[in-house]
C-alpha positions, 0 to 999 in steps of 0.5 A, a space after each residue: 624230414 621223413 628220413 630224419 624221423 625214420 632214423 630217430 625211430 630206429 635209434 629209439 627202437 635200438 635204445 629200448 631193445 638194448 634196455 630190455 635185453 639188458 634187463 633180460 640178461 640179468 633175469 637168469 642170474 639175479 636170484 643167484 646173486 641175491 643168494 650169494 649176497 644173503 646166503 638164504 634159501 630160495 624162499 628167502 631169495 624170492 622175498 628179497 627179490 620182491 622187496 627190490 622190485 617194489 623199491 624200483 616200482 616205488 621210485 618209478 612211481 614218484 620220479 617218472 613224472 619228474 623225468 617226464 616234466 624235465 623232458 618237456 622243459 629241456 628236451 627228450 635227448 638229454 633226459 634219454 641219455 641221462 637215463 641210459 647212463 643211470 641204467 649203466 651205473 645200476 648194472 655196474 653196482 650189481 656187478 661189484 656189489 659186496 652186500 645186498 644193500 648195494 642192490 638196494 642202492 642200484 634199484 633206487 638209482 634205476 628207479 630215479 633215472 629209469 626214464 627210457 620208456 617214459 622219454 622214448 614214448 614222448 619222443 615217439 609222440 614228437 616224431 609221429 604223425 596222426 597216421 603213424 602214431 599207433 604203428 610207432 608206439 607198437 615199436 615199444 612192444 616189439 622191443 619188449 618182445 625181442 628183448 625178452 627173447 635175446 636177453 634171457 638166452 644171452 644171460 644164460 650163456 654169459 653165466 657160464 663165464 661167471 655170475 657177475 659177467 651178465 651185469 657187466 655186459 648189460 652195463 656195457 650195452 647201456 653205456 655204449 648206447 648212451 655214447 652212440 646216442 650222444 653223437 647221432 640222436 637228434 632232439 625231437 622237441 623244438 624249443 618253441 614247444 617246450 614249457 617251464 618246469 613246475 613242481 606241482 605238476 612233477 609228481 604223480 598226483 599233480 601230473 594227474 591233476 593237471 591232466 584233468 583239463 583233458 577229461 578223456 585222458 583220466 578215463 583212458 588212463 583208468 583203462 590202461 591201469 586195468 590192462 597193466 594189472 591184468 598183465 601181471 596174471 602172466 608176468 607174476 604167476 606164469 611160472 608158478 601156475 605151469 609148474 603146479 599144473 603141468 610140472 614144467 621144467 625151467 627149460 620149458 618155462 624159458 621156451 614158453 616165455 621166448 615164444 610169448 616174446 616172439 609173438 609179441 614182437 611179431 604182432 606189435 612190430 609187424 602186424 599192427 602196421 597192417 591191422 591198425 590202418 584198416 581198423 583205426 585206433 578205437 576199433 583196435 582197442 576194443 577188438 584187441 582187448 576182447 581177444 586179449 581177454 579170450 586168451 587170458 580166459 583160455 589160459 585159466 581153463 587149459 588142462 593140457 600142456 600144449 594148450 598153453 602154447 596154442 592160447 598164446 596166439 589170441 593172447 598176443 594178438 590182443 597186443 594191438 590194443 596197447 599201442 592204439 590206446 597209447 596213440 589215442 591218449 597221446 593225441 589228447 595233449 599238445 606237444 609240450 605236455 607229452 613228457 608229462 603224459 608219458 610220465 603219468 603213464 609210467 607212474 601208473 605202470 609202476 603203481 600197478 607193478 606194486 598192486 598186480 604182483 601182490 594181487 595175482 600171487 596171493 590169489 594163486 596161493 589162496 586157490 592152491 594152498 593145502 585144504 583150499 575150498 576150491 582148487 583153481 590155479 588158473 584164478 589169476 588168469 580168470 581175474 585178468 580176463 575180467 579186468 581186460 573186459 572192464 578195461 574195454 568197457 571203460 574205454 568205450 564209455 569214455 570215447 562214447 561220451 567224448 563223441 557226444 560232447 563233440 557233436 554238441 559243441 561242433 555239430 559240423 565236425 564229422 567224427 570220422 576224424 576220430 576223437 583224438 584229432 579233435 581233442 589235440 586241436 582243442 589242447 593246442 588252442 588251450 595252451 
């Protein structure tokens, strides 16, 4: 059993790494492809790119709960393999697209079938024990970090052979991974732990509505949402801020993102295995979000180029919070609802991918426009720091309230067992 779990985790890690690498491969050439198809200038290209991003996020928002619920009924394996095929088709559409509208079709396909993170998260919850859950969820962050080191570098190299070549390579990665998974990936959700598919639960509002029976889950998802929005301070404005403030070149911007990716992979793939067992999930959330917030605040007021690299250390160390928070969440629901939970989380992430970029880029524009009352390009980072502290406060309030309820209902239960252990047992009984 231990060997099969390790093998499954290895495949899931490779699956996520290939997905993120595929996404990273196309980042350097995606603007040029849009420009080729539209003939527009860089301003118009960015607008097209923004619309395509929003379409993908909207499709994810509505379809992720469906995908998650389907994995609760049919198992993780078929849904995960279908997701890989969907991404492969998406990249092929881009590779041969004769008009911009083909890119819209490809983004719709990717948004509908883009369940790799949703289903992989549910898979991780299936094969994890209480002790290994946070460590295993850390693999998601590690895959993101490594993927964003390998992908953009590989995409830049492949672009020398043709604008469409990176898309063909990304498609090949996904399709070969699906073929490999077909022969080696075991199913993680036993048939006795599955449940029937219900449309009323397979939508963002229905999914969240059903999770109301686990009060702490909705509160903690609010905490997660604040983290996701805060993260867009870096994801959506990093390049603009550093060009405006320090006149960074594209090469320096690329290196800076590679450093962030490497540090993220180190923290969530390696350090969390030592830190989390010592701190526990709850303390990891509070300490991680506090350090994360300090990193954001430091970015906001940095006035020397080298400072941005130094302040990456606390920013990336804050990454211990995400896997711990996700581990607490997954511990609050039974096995046959993990897909639904992860689908709801993915919908939340998709919603913040609509809200976050709009808030952060407009905040940057407001404080850097000609004639601004106060010139402050670091405003998005300051807002991100505030949101992270609010996230910590929300998580603390929810978990403190849950502890109080546990003491009232089961005074003999020592809360050294952590809240999610208790909640998971209750969830299983309710089911």
